N, C-alpha and C positions, 0 to 999 in steps of 0.2 A: 726708714723709721720703724717699720714693722719688725725687721730683723733685729734691730737694737732693742725694741720692746720685748720681743720673744727671748732674746739672749738674757735679758734681765729677769724675766718672769719664770723661765724654766727652772733655774736653781731654786727659786723660792717655792715653786710648786713641788719640786722633788724633795725639798726639806720637810714638807708636810706628809710625805708618804711614809708609813711605818716600815721600819727596816727589820724589826725583830722577827724571828722565826715564828713566835707564838701569835703575832698579829696577822700572819698570812695563813688562810685556811689551806688545807692540803688539797692539791690538785687531784684529779682522777688518776693520773699516772702514779702519784705518790701513795694514794690510798690503796692501790693494788699491791703495794709492797708490805712486807712484815715490818715490825718495829726495828729489828736489827738491820734490815736492808735500808730502811729510811735513814737510820743513823749513819750507815756507811756512805750513803749518797750525800747526806748533809755534810759529813766530815770531809768528803772528797771535794765538794764545792767550796767549803770554807778553807781548808788547809792546803789542798793541792792547787785548786784554781785561784785561791786568794780572793774569794768573793764573800767573805763573812759579812761585809757591810754593803753588799751590792744590790740590795733591793730586788728590782725586777730581773737583774742579771743573775742573781743567786737563784731566783725562782726558775728562770729559764734553764739554768744549769741543772738544777735538781730535777726538773721535768724531763730533760733530755737524758740524764743518767738513769732516771727511774724507768724510762722506756727501754733503755739498753739492758738494764737488769731484768726487766720483764721478758724481753726477747731471749736473753741468755737462759733464763729459767725454763721458758717454753722449749728452747732447743735441747736443753738437758733432759727435759721430760720426754721429748720425742726420741732422743737417742736411747734413753732408758727403755722406752716402749719397744723400740726396734730390737735392742739386745734381748729383751725378755721374749719377744715373739719369735725371733730367730732361734732362741734357745728351745722353743717348742717344736722346732723342725720345719718351720714355715720358710718359704723361699722368696727371695727378692722378685718383684714384678708380679706377684700373685695377689688376687683379691683377698685371699685368706690372711696374708701378712698385713696388707693395708687395713683391713677391718679389725684385725687383732690390735694393731697400733692405735686405731681410733677408739676401740673399746677400752684399751688400757688408759688412754687419755681421759675418757669419760668417767672412768672409775676414780680418777684423781690421783694418779701416782705422783703426788706432789713432791718436788725436790726443791726446797728453798735454798737460795744462795746463802752460803755460810758467811757470817760477818768476818771480816778480815781486819786485822790491825793495820792502821795506816802505815804504808811502807815508803812514804815520800818524805825526804828530808826538808822540812819547811824552815829549817834554821839557817840555811845558807843565805847570804845577803840578798841575792836575786829572788830566791824562793820565798823569802819572808815578806816581800813587797806585795802590795795589793795588785790584783789583776789589772787595775786601771793605771798602774805606774810602771808596767813592763812593756817591752816591745812585742811585735807580732811573733817573732821567733820564740820568745818565752811563752806566749799564749799557746802556740802550737804544741810546744813541749808539755805544758801543763795539761792540755786536752788529752794528749797521749797518756800521760801518767794517771789522769783521772779515770780513763777507760781501763787502764791496767789495774788500777786500784779496785775496781768492781769485779775483777777476775777475768776480763776478756784477754785473749791471747793475741799479742801483736802479730800482724801478718794475715789475720783471718778477716773474712768479710764482716763479721760482727764487730771486730775492733775498728775497721775502717768506717762502718756505719755509725759507730759510737762517736768517733772523733769528728766525722762530718756533721753529725747531728748537734754536737756541742758547738762546733764552729758556726753553724747556721743559727742556732738558738741564741748565741751571744752576739751575732752580727745584727740581729733584728729581734730583740726580746719582746716586742709588743705584739 
């Protein structure tokens, strides 16, 4: 009886949850991004993942991609610091190189991820379907394309972490 009651009440409760992006406050992950980066993340979750009406699933997608964009930006900053410090004649494995890189980070050598036009064809029959109406194979493909859309390179650890993060976030969004 409880299962039947729960099955009847859950859709009613979910219908009361606001789905619009403006009704949901930005998470800490999303606040860490610039407006262009947030727009790219939102568009990736909406168009690539098919979660424009997904409520908590859309939020979980956006938080996961926002974390990936932040890690990508931090890695790019560290790589830029490394190149700049090596350019000063400092050598790998030395305290001088390491402290130079940390000092460069502290000075805020900020490199924001550039907004990229969406490169996913959302007009094919399967791609135009909601996330909730496609099979697991399509979910996995969409996760890979969402991570590619934010500029991560397939085959890298960052790309694998992004796809795994999306998978985990969407399996248990609460």
